[in-house]
N, C-alpha and C positions, 0 to 999 in steps of 0.2 A: 446658684439660683435654683429655687425649688422648681420642679418640672411644671407644676400647675400654673406658675407664673408665665410660662411660655405658651400656654394654651389660651386661645382667645375665648373670653366669656361670652355668653349670649348677649346680643345687643340690648334686649329688654328682659331682665331677670323676671322669672315668673314668681308669683306670690307663693310663699311657703317652700321655695326651692331649697333643696339640701345643698349646703356649701360643699365645695371640693374638700375631701378628707384624705387626700393622698398626696404624696410628694415624689421627688426623684428617687428616694430610697425604695419606695414601693415598686417603681419601674425596674430599678436595678435588681431587686430581689426576684421579680418575675422573670427577667431576662436570664439571670444567672442560674435559676432553677432548671434551665434546659441542660445544664452541664456542659455547654459548648462555648461559653464566653466567660472571661474574667477581666478585672480591671486592676490597675496599679497607679500610684502617684508617689512622687519622691522629690526630695531636695537634691538636685544634681551635684551639690557640693559635698554630699556625704555618700556613704555606701548603702544606708538603710532605705527601705521603701515600704510603703503601706500597700497591702494587697487585699483584694476582696475574697470572700469565701469561694467564689467561682474560680478564681485563679488558683487557689490552693487545691481545689478539686482537679483542675486540669493538670497541675504539676504533680499530683499524687502526694501532697505534703500535709502534715498535721497543721491545722490553723493556728495552733499555739506556738509554732515555730517562727522565729524571727527571720525575715527574708532580707538578703543583701543582693546587690547587683552581681557581686562576684559569684555567689552561690547559683544564681539564675543562669549566668553564662557558663558555669561548669556543667550544667545539665544539658547543654547543646551536644548533640550527637558528635562523636569524634570526627566523623567524615565531614561534618558541616562546620566544625570549629574555625577552620581557616577563613571561611567566607563570612561567617556571621558573628564572630566574637567581638567585632568592633562596634556593636550597636550603641552601647552607652557612650562611647567616645564620639560617635556621630551625633548623638543627642546633645552632648556637652559642647559640641561645635556650633549648635544652633540649628542643625538640619533635622528634618523629620525622618522617620524610619518606617518602612513597610517591607517586611521580610517573611519568607515562608521557609521553615526548616524543621528538622527533627529534634526531639529531646529524648533523653533516657531518664525515666523516673526511678525513684529509689527501689521500686520492686522489679527493676530491669525491663519493664515494658517500654515500648517506644510509641511516641505519638507525633503526629505532624501538627504544627501550630503555625498560625498566621499572626504576626506581631506588628501592630501599627501604633506609633507613638509620636508625640509632638513635644518640642521644647518650648518653654515659656520664658521670655526675656524679663529681666529685672529692670528697675529704674535706670540702671547704668548701661542698659543694652546688652548685658551679659546673660547667657542662659542660666537660670537658677532653679527652675522647676521643670519637672517632666511628668507626663501622664500618658498612659498607654492602655490599649485594649488587646487581649489575647484571645484568639479563636481556636478551638480544637477542630482542625480540618482533616482529621484522620480518615473519616468515612469517605470524604471526597477522593482522597488519594487511593484508598482501597478500591473504590469503584473504578477509578481511572486505570489502576494497575490491572484489575480484572478485565477491563475492556481491551487494554493493550495485549494482555495475555491471549484473549480470544482472537484478536487480530493476528498475532504472531502464529498461533496455531493454524489459523486458516491459511496464512501465507505459506507455512511449511507444508501443509497438505496439498495446496495448489502446486507448489514447486515440485513435489514428489510425484504428482499424478497428472498434471495438466501442462500442456505446452503454452496455452494462452488462457488468460482470464480477461473477460471483457464485460463492459458496462455500456448499455445502450439507453437512450432516452425513452420516455414513455411512449412516443410514437414509433419506436423501433429503430430510429436512426442512430448511428454510432456516436458514442460519447467518449468513454475512456478505453482505448484499445492500444496501449503502448506495446504490449507483447505481440499483438497481431501485426503491428507495423514492423517490429523487429523480425518476425517470422517471414513476412512476405516482402519486406522492402518498400511497402507502400508508405506514402506520406499521409499526414493527417487530412490534407485536402483531397487526396486521391481516394480515400476510403469513405468519404462523406456520401450521404444518400445511400444508393446501392452500389457505390464505387467499390466497396469491399468485395463484391461479386466478381470483379475483374481478376481477382487472384484465385478464384475457383475455376476448376477445369471446365471448359466450355460444355462438355457433355453432362456435367453435374449441375450447371447453373439453373436450368428451368426447375428441376426438382428441389434444389436448395431454396430458391426464391419462393416457390409454392409453400414449402414447409414453414418458412419464416413468416410470410404474410398471413398464413392461416393461424399461426400461433399468436401473432399480434392482434389480428382481428377478433379472435375468440378468447383472448387472455388465457391461453393454454400453454402448458410446458412445450418446449421446443427440443426436438431430438432428431438428428439426421446425420448421415455420413457423406463426405465429399472429399475430393482431391484438391489440395492447395498447392499453388505454384510458390514454392519457397524462394527465399532470397538467393539461394545458390543455384537456382534454375531447375530444380528437380520437383516434380509433382509427388506429394505424399498424401496418404489417406489420413483423415481426421474424423473423429466423432464429435459433432458440435451439439451441445445441449444447454438449455437455459430455462429460466423461469421468471415470471413477473414478480416484482416487489410491490405490494399493495399498501395504500394508505388506509386509514381507519374507515373511510367511506367506501372502500372497495375499488377506488380508482387506481390505475397503474402509476406508481411513482417512477419506476425505472425497470430495466431488464438486466439481469446478471447471468453469466454463463461461462462455460469453459470449452476449449477445444482439446480433446484428448487424442494423442497419437494412437493410430490403429495399425500396428504392424501385422503383416500376414493377412489373415482372413478378414474380409469386410462384407457388409450386407450387399454392396453393389459392385463387387469384384470377385473373381474366382479365387478360391483358397488354393495356395500352393499345394496342399495335401491332396487336392482333387486331381491333380495332374500326375501322370506316371512318374515315379521316382527316377531321377537321372543322376548319374555320377557328377559330383561337383567339379567344375572346371577351375583349374588353378588360375590365379590372377596373373596377368602379364608381368614379365620381368621388367625391372626398372629401365633397361635399355630398349624396351619395346613400346615406347610412347608413340602414339599415332601422330603423324605429321598432317598439316593442313591439306597437302596434296593427296594423301591417302584417304582422308575423310571425303574430299570432293570426288575422287575417283571411285571410291567404294559406293557412294550414294548414287553416282551415275551408273555404275555397273549393276546395282540392284534396282535401278529404275525408280528411285524414291525421290519425292520432293522434300524440301526442307521441313515442311509441315508434317509430312508422313513420317520422316525419321524422328522428329521431335516427339510425335505421339507414341511411336514404338519404344523410344528410350525413356519416356516420361520426363522429358526436359523441355525447356522453352526453345522457340525458334531462334531467339537471340543467342542462346548457348550454341546452337548449330552454326550460326553465323560467326561466332568467335572462334570456334574450332576450325572453320574453313578459311579464316582470314590469316594470311602469313604474318602480317605485321601487328597482330592484336597484342596489346600490352597486358591484357587481362586473360589469364588462362583458367579454365574451369578446374574444379577440384578433381582429384584422382578418381573418386567414385562416380563423378559425372562422366568423365572420359570413358571409364569402364562400361557404364550403362550404354553409351553410344556405340562403343565397340561391339558389345554383345548383341545389340540390335542389328548392326550391319552383318555380323557373322551369322545371325539367325536368318538373314535375308539371302544367304548364299555367297558371302564374300569371305575370303581368307587373307590375312595380312602376313606379309613375309618380311623377315628381318635377317637377311643373310650377311655374314661377315664380309666386309670389303665392298658391299653393294649398297645402293640407296634403298631405304624402306620401300616395299612394293605391295602389290596385292594380286590376287588371282581368284578364279571361281573355286568355291569349295567343292 
């Protein structure tokens, strides 16, 4: 049916109006000149098909060449053959086709195409005719691949430099922080609002909160250092920095940032290099593991509360509780235990491990 027959004419034709002088062929030519679409039709009982000039352009073929279903299927990329070579068989069974795959043209260039086709039933109810449209979607695939490549590069950079990548809402509240949850052991509910500050060292919370609220209120970059209580019970220093992502009207869409591990010197802690150099102490032998009784006794001898010992060792109070509990099923890591031992030794306690005797302690 000519295309102009599908277009509704004016209700009352004007005098001297010029009649429509175009047809579906004009529309077809206009569409195909974009170089991104082509059409075909065929008798499904044969191998030959009729193709438009647009389809020849997409396939990179000479329009004088006779096309067959077999030749078209042979152009499918070898890696896509197993999945998409059945398309003509699917049409002959009476089903429609909508596939996206690669082809290899005669000049060895590759293109991504989207093929959509329908089967037409004959009077006997058997599929006899087929018609389809082919779109060149290479540009879309190239854009998607470039986007994924940038995403992979960003992920690789974050993995190499940052411990945490975070995304907050426009109002500054946490949004996507799975790495923060893994670092601190907080749940999604626990970190909502300002709950994430509970994982920051108490001494650093006021400064951290002030830096964050100032950044949000003034739509300014955020950059500060603080200690984080990690899931293993140890406080570690991190540099947190972030920036607002703006919409075209200048409003904040969201906040993105990272937490970078800061070993050694920090802006809010003394650098190890500033203290007099001391000979490194050897790590305790494997058979010199502190017992709960030693930890309790050493803390009493040094006159330390659990909170004071936790602060000296940069661990949590719950870690001290586990160390002092004889029946605790969860034992802290070796480096955590070593940190507590060093803190007690620095407070004037020496631990003894004499053969044949129970582990003990004495004043250093």
